C-alpha positions in Angstrom: 11.1 -58.9 52.5 11.7 -57.7 48.9 10.0 -59.8 46.2 10.1 -59.6 42.4 6.8 -60.6 40.8 6.5 -61.1 37.1 3.1 -60.1 35.5 3.5 -60.7 31.8 6.1 -58.3 30.6 6.1 -56.3 33.8 8.4 -57.0 36.7 6.8 -55.7 40.0 9.3 -55.0 42.8 7.4 -55.4 46.1 9.0 -53.8 49.1 7.4 -55.4 52.2 9.8 -54.4 55.0 7.5 -52.1 57.0 9.0 -48.6 56.5 11.3 -50.1 53.8 14.3 -48.4 55.3 17.7 -48.8 53.5 20.1 -51.1 55.3 22.5 -53.7 53.8 20.1 -56.6 53.5 17.4 -54.4 51.9 19.9 -52.9 49.5 21.3 -56.3 48.5 17.8 -57.5 47.8 16.9 -54.6 45.6 20.2 -54.7 43.7 19.6 -58.4 43.2 16.2 -57.7 41.7 17.8 -55.2 39.3 20.3 -57.8 38.3 17.4 -60.1 37.3 15.8 -57.4 35.3 19.0 -56.4 33.5 19.6 -60.1 32.6 16.0 -60.7 31.4 15.7 -60.9 27.7 12.7 -59.6 25.9 10.0 -57.0 26.5 10.2 -55.7 30.1 9.2 -52.8 32.3 9.6 -52.2 36.1 7.1 -51.2 38.7 8.3 -50.5 42.2 5.9 -50.3 45.2 5.7 -50.6 48.9 2.9 -51.9 51.3 0.6 -50.3 53.7 1.2 -46.6 54.5 4.9 -46.6 53.5 6.6 -46.6 50.2 10.0 -46.0 51.9 11.3 -43.8 54.7 14.9 -43.9 53.4 18.0 -44.6 55.3 17.8 -46.9 58.3 19.2 -44.4 60.8 18.8 -46.9 63.7 21.1 -49.4 61.8 23.5 -46.6 61.0 23.8 -45.7 64.7 24.3 -49.3 65.7 28.0 -49.3 65.2 28.0 -52.0 62.5 30.5 -51.6 59.7 29.0 -49.1 57.2 31.8 -49.3 54.7 30.3 -49.0 51.2 26.8 -48.4 52.5 26.2 -44.9 51.1 27.9 -45.9 47.9 25.4 -48.7 47.6 22.6 -46.3 48.1 24.0 -44.0 45.4 24.4 -46.9 43.0 20.8 -48.0 43.6 19.5 -44.6 42.6 21.8 -44.5 39.6 21.0 -48.0 38.4 17.2 -47.3 38.4 17.8 -43.9 36.8 19.7 -45.6 33.9 17.8 -48.9 33.8 17.3 -50.1 30.2 13.5 -50.5 30.7 10.7 -48.1 31.4 10.2 -47.7 35.2 7.2 -46.7 37.3 7.1 -45.9 41.0 3.7 -46.9 42.4 3.9 -44.8 45.6 1.4 -46.3 48.0 2.2 -44.1 50.9 4.9 -42.0 52.5 8.1 -41.4 50.5 10.6 -39.6 52.7 14.3 -38.8 52.3 15.9 -41.7 50.5 12.4 -43.1 49.8 11.5 -39.8 48.0 14.8 -40.2 46.0 14.0 -43.8 45.2 10.6 -42.8 43.8 12.0 -39.9 41.8 14.6 -41.8 39.9 11.8 -43.8 38.2 10.5 -42.6 34.8 7.0 -42.2 36.1 5.6 -41.6 39.6 2.0 -42.5 40.6 1.0 -41.4 44.1 -1.8 -42.4 46.4 -4.1 -39.4 46.7 -5.6 -39.9 50.2 -2.5 -40.6 52.3 1.2 -40.1 52.1 3.7 -37.4 51.4 6.8 -36.9 49.3 9.4 -35.2 51.4 13.1 -34.4 51.8 13.5 -33.9 55.5 17.3 -33.8 55.6 17.3 -30.1 56.5 15.4 -31.0 59.7 17.5 -34.1 60.4 20.8 -32.3 60.0 21.8 -34.8 57.3 22.8 -32.9 54.1 22.2 -34.5 50.7 25.3 -35.8 49.1 26.3 -34.6 45.6 25.2 -38.0 44.3 21.8 -37.8 45.9 21.3 -34.3 44.6 22.3 -35.4 41.1 19.8 -38.3 41.2 17.0 -36.0 42.3 17.9 -33.2 39.9 17.6 -35.6 36.9 13.7 -35.5 37.3 12.7 -32.9 39.8 12.4 -29.3 38.5 15.0 -26.9 40.1 12.7 -24.6 42.0 10.7 -27.6 43.3 13.9 -29.3 44.4 15.2 -26.1 46.0 11.9 -25.8 48.0 12.0 -29.4 49.1 15.7 -29.4 50.0 15.7 -26.0 51.8 12.4 -26.2 53.7 11.7 -29.9 54.1 8.2 -29.2 52.8 5.9 -32.3 52.7 4.2 -32.5 49.3 0.8 -34.2 49.2 0.0 -36.2 46.1 -1.9 -33.4 44.5 0.9 -30.9 45.2 3.4 -33.4 43.9 1.5 -33.6 40.6 1.3 -29.8 40.4 5.0 -29.5 41.0 5.9 -32.2 38.5 7.2 -34.7 41.0 4.4 -37.1 40.2 2.3 -37.8 37.1 -0.9 -38.8 38.7 -2.7 -39.0 42.1 -5.1 -41.8 42.5 -7.1 -43.7 45.2 -5.1 -46.3 47.0 -6.7 -49.3 45.3 -5.8 -47.9 41.9 -2.2 -46.9 42.3 -0.5 -50.3 41.7 -2.9 -51.3 38.9 -2.3 -48.0 37.1 1.5 -48.4 37.5 1.3 -51.8 36.0 -0.9 -50.6 33.1 1.5 -47.8 32.2 4.5 -50.2 32.4 2.8 -52.9 30.3 2.0 -50.4 27.6 5.6 -49.4 27.3 7.3 -52.8 28.0 7.9 -53.5 24.3 10.0 -50.4 23.7 13.5 -51.1 22.4 15.6 -51.6 25.5 18.9 -50.6 23.9 17.4 -47.4 22.7 16.0 -46.7 26.1 19.4 -47.2 27.7 21.0 -44.9 25.1 18.4 -42.2 25.6 18.7 -42.3 29.3 22.4 -41.8 29.0 21.7 -38.7 26.8 19.1 -37.5 29.3 20.8 -38.3 32.6 24.3 -39.4 31.8 26.1 -37.1 34.2 23.8 -38.2 37.1 24.2 -41.8 36.2 28.0 -41.6 36.1 28.0 -39.7 39.4 25.8 -42.1 41.3 27.3 -45.3 40.0 30.9 -44.3 40.3 31.3 -46.6 43.3 30.2 -49.7 41.4 33.0 -52.3 40.9 
């Protein structure tokens, strides 16, 4: 289940689907939440978080192997990354646990990443899975992740702990589990009254190529 909770000026996107793997129902729910935020008028910021030991483990490989129609699926994943990257509010990923593959990408397209210090890794395991990044996924990651860090992650599949992620610039802070979400909400609340049109304009200046690449499949 994906739920959007409003706490004052902060919209908290709760992902409560176990490993929070990307499949059509999950993507539709998150896209719908972004629709609500985009349509919301007034001060606003976004915090995205998971539950338990998972932030997100990325693509639902079991669903992909089920034989169901996957037309437009990867394009929807790309668009999700691009929409958050260019969202006209400040965004915080409160990473409560493991962020692997697409989950690592999802965390990284937020403006700020707070990670749980005692459990969970940020990892791009595609090199071990035999599933290369698409140019859209790479563009989304490269918008925030420093080149040498991204090269190490993509070429080795290294699992970054929270402390290592902070040192590498992937995350801003590493905190105890019970402080991660509260800190994310605090940061978001402090920045919720920033001018949304200027945020959108500045994100286009900062990440315009990546936003255009990832959202090219949107209608």
